[in-house]
Every structure is written in C-alpha cells, then in structure tokens.
N, C-alpha and C positions, 0 to 999 in steps of 0.2 A: 379391476379390484383397486381401492382408492387408498393406500399408502404412500405415501411423498417421494417423492423423485429424488427430492433437494434436502436431504435432512443433511448431506455433508459439503454441498456446495459451498464454497469460500468458508466452512468451517461447521456451522449446523443452520441450517434454516430455522429462522425468528418466525414462529407462531405465538408467539407467547405475552403476554399483559406485561406491563410492568414491574407488576406485584413479581414476576417470577426472575429478575433480574438476579436475585437472591444465588439462585442455580447456574447462572452465569453461560442462559445460551448464547450464539451467534450465530446469524446470520449475513442475506443481501445487506441491512443496516451497515453492516463492517465497508462494505464499499461507498458511501458519502464520507468516510472519513480517509479511507486509504486512498482513494482517486481524490481529493479535496485537501486535503494536507500535504501540499506539494513543498519543493524546496525551491532556496536558489541558486540559478543554475548560470549559463552564460561565459563566459569568456576566464581564462586565468585571470584579471585584471579585474573583474568585477566578483568572482570566485576569492578575491586574494582578500576584499575587504570587503566579504562575508554579505555581498548582496546588498550591501548599504548605498542604491543606485538609482534610485527615485529623482534625485538634484542632480545629477551628472548625465551627459551625454558625449557624441563622438566615440562611441563604444560598438560594438556588434549586439554586445547583451542588454542595448537600451528598447531593441525592438520586443521583446519579451517585458522587460522591465517599464518602461515609458518611453512611447514613443515618440514621446514631444521631443527627448533626447536626439533623435535624426536629425535635427534642425541646426544642433551642432558642427554638423561634417562641412569642413570643408573641401575636402577630396574625396572620390572615391573608393571603395576599401573592400576587399575580400580577404576571411580568415575562417580559420581550424582549428576545433581546441579539441584531440583525440586526451583522453585520459585513462588510468588505472585507478582499480577500487577494490579496497582490501578490507572485508564485511570481517571480523568475527566475535564470534558470542560468546558467552559465560553464561549456563543455563544451570541453575539449580531449582530440582525438583527430586521428592520421593529422598531428602537426609543425604544426596548425592549433587555434585557438582560437575558440569561436562563444557569441555571447550571446543568449540569448531571457527573454521576461519574459509572465509573463500574470497576469490581473485576472479574479474574481470575486467575485461574492457573496453572505452565505450565514446560513442562520438558527444563533448560535452551541446556544443555546438559548434556550426557551419553559417557560413551565411554571407551576403553581398552585398555592397550597397551602393548605388550610382546619386552622388551628387550634384544637386542643381543650384549650386551656393554662386549669390552674383557676386561680381567684382566688386572690390570698395569703392571703385569710382562709376559705377551706377547708380543714379539717382533711385530713392525709393524706399521710404518703410520695410516695404515685405525683399527681404534681403534672401530669399531662396525658402528650397527645401531641399530634401533628400528622400530619396525612394528605396525602401530595401526589404529583402526577402531573407529569412532566417531558420535554423533548427535548434531548438532549445531544449536541454533531456531536464525535464522537473523535476521526474522522480528515478530511483534505483531501487528496483525490487530483490538484489541479487542478493542472496544472504542464507546462510544456512545454521541449523541448532539444532542439540539432539540429548537425550539426557536418558537414564539406564537407574532402575533402583525397584525396589521391592515394596508393593504394596501389600499392607496388611490388611484395610478396608474393602476397596469393592475390585470391581472387572468393569473392562468394555461390558463384558458379554450382559450382565448387570442394567449396563444403558438399552445396549440393544431390546432386552429382555422388556423396559419398561417401554424399549417406541412403539413393541408389539399390542401391546395392550390393547384390548377393543377391537381385534382383530380375529377374527376366528380360524379351526386350524385348516379349515378348506380354504379359507382366502389365501394362508398365505403357504400353507404346500403344494396346494393342486398349480402351481405357476410353472411352465414351459423351462425347464433347465436349461436351455438356451435361450431364453426372451427373459433373463430376469433383470427388473430395472431396480431394485430397492433392495439398501443394506440389508431389512429384515431376512424379505426371503433369500439373501446370501446365505445370512447364518444360520436361519433355518436346517440350510440344506449341507450345510456344513459342517452341522452339528452343535453349533454353538447355544441355541436356544430349545425349547421344547414346551406344550404347554400345560397345564397346571388342571388336573383333574381333579372334582369332585362326583364322581360316582359312576355309573354306568349303566344301561337299558339294555336294550335286546339288540337294538343297533351301535352297540359298541359303547367305550368312555365318554364321559358328559366333561366338556370344558366348563370348570368355575364360572360362576357368576362374573360379568365385564371380560369375559376370554383374557386372560392372567397369562402370562410364560416364564419361566424360568431360565436362571441360563443355566448349562451343565460344567461351565467352568468351573473352576476352587472357588469356594466362597472364604477360604480360606488366605494363605501367600500366595501372590502368583507375580513374576519378576516382569517387569514393562520395562519394555525401551522403545524409543521413537526415533525417527529422521525426518526433520522437515526441510525441505527446499524448498526458493522460490527463485525465479529468475525474472526478466523485463524489465521494460521503464515504462514512464508517462514521457512522454517525448508532446512537443509543440510547432508547428511551422506556425509561422507570424511575416504575413505583407501588411507592411505597415508604411507610414508616409507623416513626416514632423517636417515643418516650416519655422522661418525666425525670423519675428516683430522687430524691427527696429534693436536685433541685436539685444533686445528687453524682455521680448516675453515667444516661449517657444511653445507651438499646438502639435499635437498627434494622435493620429489614429492609428488602429492595426486591426485585423482580420484573424483571428486565431484557429487552427486547425488544430486539434490536438489529440493524439493517438494513447492508447491504452494496451499495453502487451504484457499480460501477469501470463506465468504458471507456478505451480504447484505442486509437488511431489511430494506424499506421506509412507513413512511405512510405520505398521505401528507392531510391537511384538508383545505377546504375554506367552511364559512359558509357568505352565503347573509344578510347584513344590511339593504337589499332594502327588502321590504314587498309584492313590486306587480312584483315581476320576479319571472324567471321558479323555479327557483332553487332553494332550501332553502339552503342546503352545502350535498356536496359530499367528500368522502374520497378513494384517489387514493391506494393501496397497492403496492410497485417496490422489488419483490423478484428477487435476484442474488444470480447465486453461479459459481466459477471458481477450477477447478480443473486441476494443471499442475504438469510436470514432466521433467527436463531438465538436463544435462551434464555439464560438465567442467575441465577443467586440469589445474592443478598450478604446479609450481616450487618454490624453494626459496633457497635463499643460507643466514649464517649467520659468518661473519668473525669474528674472537677474535686476534687482533694482541698482545694484551695485558691483563693481567687478569682485566684490571679498565673498558677493553672499548670494546665494539660489536656494531656490524654493523652490520644490517638486509637488504635484498630487496629479494621482492617476484613480484610475475605478477602471473595471472590469466587468463583463455583464454576468450574469451565472455562466455555466458548461453545460452544454447541453447533449450528452450522449447516445449512442446507442449500443451494449451491449452484450455480446454473443459469450454464452459460459456454454463451456463443454466438459462434460464429469464421467469419469466411468472406477470402477473398483472392482478390485480383486480380494478375494480371501485363498488361504492354503493352509490348511489346516495339518498336525502331525497328531492323530487320534491314539489312544492306550490302544495298547497291542489287547491286553484282558476284551474292552470294548469291543475291536473288531473282530475278535474271536465267537465272542458273546453270540455276535448280531450274524452275522457273516457276510462282512463290509469285505469290497475284494483287496482293498489295499490302504493302511495306515495311513498314507498321504490326499488329501483329496484337495482340488484346487475349482474353486468356481468364480465365474466374472460378470459382471453388469452388463446388458448393451450400452456403449456410448452414449448418454445423456446428451439432450441442446437446451439453452432456457436464455429465452431472449427478455432484454427488458431493457429501461431507458434511466438513466440517472444524468440529474438535474443538481451540480454542484453552486456550493452556495457563492453570487456575489463579493466581489472584495474589491476595500477601498486601504489606497496605503499614500504615507505624504510622508515628505522627506526635506531636509535641509543639508545643505552643503556650504564652508565656508574654509575660505582660501587664504592661503597665506603667500601671496604671489605665486611666484612661478617654486617656492617654494614645496608646495602642496597644500593637500586638503584635510580637512575632520569632514565626515558625512553621515547622516544619521535615517533612519528610516522608521515608522511607526505602520505596523498593517491591523486592520481588522476584519475579521472573518467571521460570519452569522454558519458555526456548523448545522444548527438546528433547523436551516430551512433549506438543506435538500429536500429531496424528494424522489423516489422511486416510481415507476409504472412499468406495470405487465401487460402483457396481452388482453387481459381481465383488467380495467381501470382500480377493481378494487381488491384484485388478488394480493398486494405488497402494501392495504393498508398498516398493517398490524408494523409493515418493518417503519411505516412512517408515524407513529406512534412511537416508536422505540425511537428516531429521531429527535423528533421533537423535545420526549422528557430526556432521552440521555445525553444528549451533545448538546455545547454552552458555543456562546461569542467567546472568543480570544482574540488576543492584542499578539503580534508577531512585531520582534525588535531585532534591528540591524545597525552596526555600528561598525567604520571602515575608515581608517587613514591610509594615505599614502604620503611620501616622502620623496621630493626629487634629488637629485645628485647628477646636475648634468642629464646625461643619455639615461640614466639607470633611475630604476623606482624601485620601493620598498615598500610593501605593503602589511597591512595587520588588520583582522577586523573579530567579530564575536557577531554572533546572533542566535536569538531564543524564542525559537517554536512553540506556540505555549498549547497547554494541555487542552484537548476538544472533549472532556468528560467530566460532565459533574460529579463531584467525590461524593464517595458514599452510597452512589446508586447501584453501581456494579462490584467495585473494592477504592479503596483509598493510595492505590498505586500513582504515583507521579510520573506520568508520562510528557512530560515537556521534554524536547529534543534542544539541546545545547548544543552548538558549532563554533569553535573557534578555526581562525586560519591564517594564512600566511604565505604572501609571497611575494614578488622579484620580475621586475620586467627591464629591456632596452628597448628603447626607441627609439632612432633613426631616422634619416630622411627618407621616404617611402618602403623603411621596412619597420617589422618592430615582432619583437618576442616577447612571451610575459609566462611566467610558471605558477603555480600555486600550489599548498598541501594545506585539505579541508582534513578537519578532524569532528566528527559528531556522538552525542556520546545520548545516549536513552535506554528505557528500560519496556519492558511491554511484558504482558505476560499469554500464558497458552493453557488450553485445558482440551487434552486429550478427546474426553466426552463427560457431559454431563447427566449429574442424576437429581431422581427429584428429592432426597434428602441432601443437594446441597453436602456432599461428602467427599468429592469428585476431587482429584489431587491437580494443585496448579504449577505450572513452571512460572517462575521469574527468568527472564529474560535479559542479561545486562550486553546492548548493543553495542558496538564504536565501530564505524565506517570512516575510516581513510582515504580520500582522494589524492590521486597528483595528475594534475594537467596543464596542460602546454598549450597555448596560442601562441600560434605564428601568422603571421597578417602582411599585409601589401597596399600601401593607396598607390592610385594611380589618376 
C-alpha cells in the first residue's frame, strides 16, 4: 500500500504546490528554516553584547563568529560557559489562552586556544597566530506549549478522512495490525474513519467513486487539547586558526562540524460532547526524533586601520547535513458504550500503534555573510554592530530518490526569502570590571501573504557583566528573546482548521569562567 508514511513527520509532509499554502501544509521544507535560522551563542561576554562580534577578537566566541579574531590572542586560553534556559509560552487558540514553562540546562560554549603570538621584540610583519577548538550551541529547541478549547467547526477525524480519499477499503483494512505504518490505517482500526458507500452488489457494499471516507467523530462540537514539547539543540564544533599581520590585518579560517539533536512529543486529544456518537474521546501520540551531522567552512578578516576602529568581514559556506528521522504514532480510543455493545467489541478502550519508521535525507542550508564594525573609546569600552545576510530560499533538500523532495524544494524557493539580521552591543570598562548590553534582530524568513501575515521576527535584548584580572576572568549574561509562531494540529482542504498563535519568550542566564596560560 502506498499511503505515505511521512504524513506527520516534522508536522505534515509537503506534497502540495504553492497554491495549497492557504491550507497550511507543513513538511520537510520546515527544516530549511528550523536548522538554518541559528542564533548567536558563545561566551557570556559575546552573548552580553548580543553577538555583535564580527569585528572583535581574543574571545572563545570568535571561533564561531569570525576566526580572524584569533589573531588578537596574546596568551593561550581555556573557558567553559554553562547556562540555564527558561522557556515560556502563551498560546491563543479556540478562544482560550494557555501558559506553559520549561527549564533546561546547557553548555553554551567550551573551548581552548593555543596562542603562537610573537614577542614585540621579534621582527617581521607576521606577528604570529592562534589555533583553537571550541563547541558553540547555536540553537536551543527546549520548549513547550499547549492549548485547550471547544471546536465547533471541524475535527481531526475529518483530516484523516481527507487523507484516506483515493484508497479503497481493502487497501486500508487489510493491513496487519502488528505492522501498521501510517496514520490512516491507524485511524481506521481505531474506528475513527469509515468508507462512504454508494450502493451494493453481490459482493457487498460499493465504495463511492473516488473512494471517499468519512469521520466517525462528531461533526458538531468537540473539545480539543494538545501538548507539544520539544527538546534538543543545534551545536557546532569549530577548528580554527587566525593570524596577525603587522597588528593591522587579521585573517582566519575554520572548519565547522555541526550537529542536530531534535525531539518532538505531541499528545492531541479530542473529546466528544455528543452522547450519541461512536467515539467518546481519543488521544493521538506523535513522537519524532531527528539526528544530523553537517560540515561547513568559514573565512574571516578584521582590519584595524587605527586603534579606535576595527572592521570585520566573514563568510560561511552552506552547511551540508545528513539527517535521520525516526517517528512513530499511537492512538488510544474510548468508544461509546452503545457502539461497543451493538457491534460486540471486546473493550471500549482500544489502543493501536504504528511500527517505528525512519527516513534519511540531506539538507543544505544557505551560505551566510556578515560585516561588522567596532568603535573603541581607548580603554573605556567600545560599541560594536553587525549585519548579516542569509538567503533562506537557497536551502535544498535531497532524499534517497533525488526527485522525491522536489515539491518541498519548490516550496522553499517560493515561501522563504533573503533576510538581514542585525546585532548591536556595547561594553563599558571600569578598571577590572565590565558592563555590557545589546540588541539583536533576526529577520522573518517568510514571504508575507503566502501562508499568513504573522511577523516572525525574533528580537533579543541582552545584559551582562564581567571581571577580568591577570590570568582569570568571569562573565555573566542575561539573554531575553521574544518572537511569535503559529501551529496547526491538522489541515483541511477547506482551510478552516484552527490555528494557534504562540507568543514565545526565552530567558537565558549564562556564566563563563576562563583562564589564560
């Protein structure tokens, strides 16, 4: 049977043209943004100035930001940056508002730099360089949101019935209960959908032309609720070298090894408010795991024409990921007692599961380019700003069959756009102490009006402080991020499915402890 195994993977697998966006299908093309739209990470110092670091150096965060910054090191260095993240959501759906919170621990950065800087008395324009290895967390997927309310218009059962259209009763019903692979077979065996018949012959009922199905859930009012929890992170190991030419030009390059760990767990429940229907309630469990590894290259330069100004440039190749997806679904039914008695069913509580499924594919994220400038007020501090350009429409997916994700690639080209990201930060120096603040704006990668007009811009405000003494330093940073997202539990041909608007707020506290040697 050819019913897709991937209907729910990362939401809903896109097999639709651009004209279908009014119905909101979501598929693998979501990964093009999910794993391309990375945030600034690094040390507490760099996070305290909101990642405005392209023209700065001598910090462990430069390995991921601009490897040319390694040329500023005069001593070797080692540091670690643990952190706590507090994710809060406020979800509006079906006329109700629900709040959720989630706390997680992470390592934002860890690394070591070996300096090969030459003494001032050593002649020559090349002043040496530094080699470093670091790990930077570039994305945090720890989050949770939920909703609960009454839907007077439609049900999830209608979505499954639409998904089953075109498949005959025999194709759906003759599956091995111990080897179910898709949501349609799962729903049929759990009494959620049934064929629509248009007559009968000597062999029995005749399914209507087009093989339609209908939902056995109430068409009136149902109570819907769902909990969506995600976890994991995106990180990158950078192996980098940066050199110093005459204390005026700094050049660097790095090899990045990126990793993806992403898990999603959803529990969707519908409860019937009508006593005469087949189903009292049911819950659908949807579990998804993604693991990926990628590689990229980065080059950078910092020019210091005078002590009070630095100009930084950096470019990164696309990241080439290999990703493995694992997914499984379970449905638990509570059938109406009249239905159970009428058809002699053993138990009103039915539970069915699919076999765990896997899917492997490749993702190429867009190339990135960034420019920055830093202005210094002697030893009193500095102000720094960056602008980055990312062309999200250039991302590409590739499956085992080179053409099987062509529809998603068409979506990527038409749905996403080129965005500009901005970072601005400042540091004040008061002897051994530092005070920092910053703002970052991550542009909305969606073309407005194709799916909706929701503004998905990500705004971040940061604050930080630090202490630097001979051979030791400690920094702290508070990072507050705000953005909106939307969510659909299912999609209908009519486009009338409910949509949740999620207001997200992530607050991170990170601390860096380091020493030079």
